C-alpha positions, 0 to 999 in steps of 0.5 A, a space after each residue: 439295163 436297157 430300160 433302166 438307162 432309159 429312165 434314168 436318162 428320162 429322170 435326168 430331164 424332169 428337172 430341166 422340164 420342170 424349170 422350163 415349165 415354171 419360166 413358161 408360166 411366168 412368160 407365157 401369157 405375156 409373150 403371146 400378147 403382141 410382145 416382141 419376137 424375142 419374147 415369143 421366141 423364148 417362150 417358144 423354146 421353153 415349150 420345146 423344152 417341156 415337150 422334149 420327153 415321152 409319156 407312158 399314159 393313155 391320152 384322152 380320146 376326147 370324143 365328147 359328142 357325135 353329129 347323129 342327123 341334124 343334132 350333136 349326140 353326147 358321148 361318155 366312155 364306158 367300160 364293159 369289161 376289163 381284164 389284165 392287158 386290156 379293157 373293152 371300152 364302149 363310146 355310148 352315145 345319148 341316142 335310142 336308135 338302135 344301131 349295128 354294134 361294132 368292135 374297133 380292134 386297135 393295134 398293140 404295137 407300142 402305142 395306145 389305142 387312142 391312136 385311132 380316135 379319128 377312126 372311132 369318131 367316124 364309126 361313131 355316126 351310125 354304129 354302137 362303137 367299142 374298142 379294145 383299150 389295151 394297157 401299158 404292159 409295164 403296169 400290169 403286175 407279174 401275177 396276171 401271167 405272160 400275154 402271148 399271140 394266142 392270149 391275144 386271140 382269147 382276148 378277142 373272142 372274149 370280147 365278141 362273146 361279150 358283146 354278142 352274135 351281131 357284132 361287126 369287127 374293124 381291125 387296124 393294122 397289125 391285129 388283122 392277123 389275130 382278128 382273122 385267127 379268132 374268126 377261124 377259131 371261132 368258126 372251127 368251133 361252131 361258135 354262136 357268137 361268130 361276128 357278122 362281119 370283119 373289115 381288115 385294114 392295112 394289115 400284114 396278113 402276109 408279109 411275103 407279098 411286096 415286102 416293105 422296109 418294116 418286113 425286110 427289117 424283120 427278116 435281117 435278124 434271127 428272133 434270138 437277136 430280137 429276144 437278146 437286143 430289144 427285150 427289157 425288164 421293167 424297173 421295180 418302181 412300176 406296177 409291172 416290175 420284173 415284167 419283160 417287155 418290148 419297150 414302146 420308146 424302142 418302137 418309137 425310136 425305130 418309127 422316127 428313125 425311118 423318117 427322121 428329117 420328117 420329124 425334125 422339120 415338124 419341130 422346127 415348124 412347131 418352134 417357128 408357129 410358136 415364135 411368130 404367134 401361129 398358135 393354130 398351126 402349132 397346135 395341129 403339130 403338137 396334137 400329132 406328137 402328144 399322141 405319137 410320143 405316148 408310148 405303151 410297152 408290149 409284153 415280150 411273149 407277145 412281140 416276139 411271136 408277132 415278129 416270128 410268126 407274121 413277119 418272119 414265118 407268115 404262118 397264117 398265110 402259109 397255113 402252118 399256124 396254130 392256136 393252142 396247139 390246134 391248126 388255124 383254117 380260115 376256111 372254116 369262116 363261112 358266115 363272117 363277111 370279109 372287107 379288106 382296105 388297102 392304101 396305094 401308098 402305104 410303106 408299111 403294109 404294101 398292096 397284097 398283104 391284107 387282101 391275102 386274106 381272100 385267098 385264105 377265106 375261101 369258104 366264103 361265098 363270092 358275095 361275102 367278100 370285097 377288096 378296096 384299094 384307096 388311091 393316094 393314101 399311105 398307112 395312116 390315111 387308110 383309117 384316118 383323114 380326109 380320104 378315110 371320112 369321105 371314101 373308104 368309111 361309106 364302104 366299110 359302112 356298107 359292109 356292116 349294113 349289108 350284113 347286119 
């Protein structure tokens, strides 16, 4: 009933949003052209109503060009491989300069991979960039079957094999554990396609280290509680009707609840900026929430295994993780260089949780391993924003260059 209740509420709000959109179209142009404050405030109120809802479709990446040397190079999106739960998407540049292939592994955690557009745009300056463009589980037909932890690892291996042996991986947040698993599985199998390097950024490799609020919430309840209370069935009106999922709107609600006052204040600021004609400031807030309120449903199997195996039992760090029934041994990784990056103020993935990968990868020689702790940034600052661009990215670039 959880998903049905949410969809009923969303359907109920649609007429109000449509009316507000019509009213905004009628007065919006006038309201922003030197009209009295009450006109602008009215237009701002209508716009706030039009935005009172979530979307379930991937926003555009909006990466049309990148600066390469002294010129702007056009960028186009190209789907290299499509699987039921995700596509391998390339940001093709109109450039003849050979560059290292970088696979950006985005989290499957309630938002679309477009959350990493800033990460991608920065990497594009010097690399041939691809991304795991995950699909919304509510749009994946039941015939595609389940999608659990091992299936996620299978997908990563398939993508790396498609790109070839000279691939570098940059993993952000949750998939750091799956990337380590994939690298270990490929190393144990002696695969000729083992990645040249892997950069793990703010990922929960060992959640037993400095537990955060997120970690403690995962530990507060047994896994059956998560299964009973947070898993829902997709309504029949959608392509994935009947599929069991962890809804993106539930994950978003949890994130918002963690910083409720900040989000309330942001929307108050957005209204005031719109009402006073400060459109540029309003646009910054709108751009953030356009992305933040675009939600993706997770397959139930993947969500529950992630909660239990990574957050409750830390199986990879405890060396008890298996893949297709076989033990996963990160000590087998000897050819894939390792860089870990953490943020000093990260309240989602605390200091020490990602760097734990170095102890696991004890088969790597010291010159193939590096760790960076970025001062003054929280979780999102590790992979987006000014310090990512100016201080963290040069270290990532150097790691890729040194192992190409």
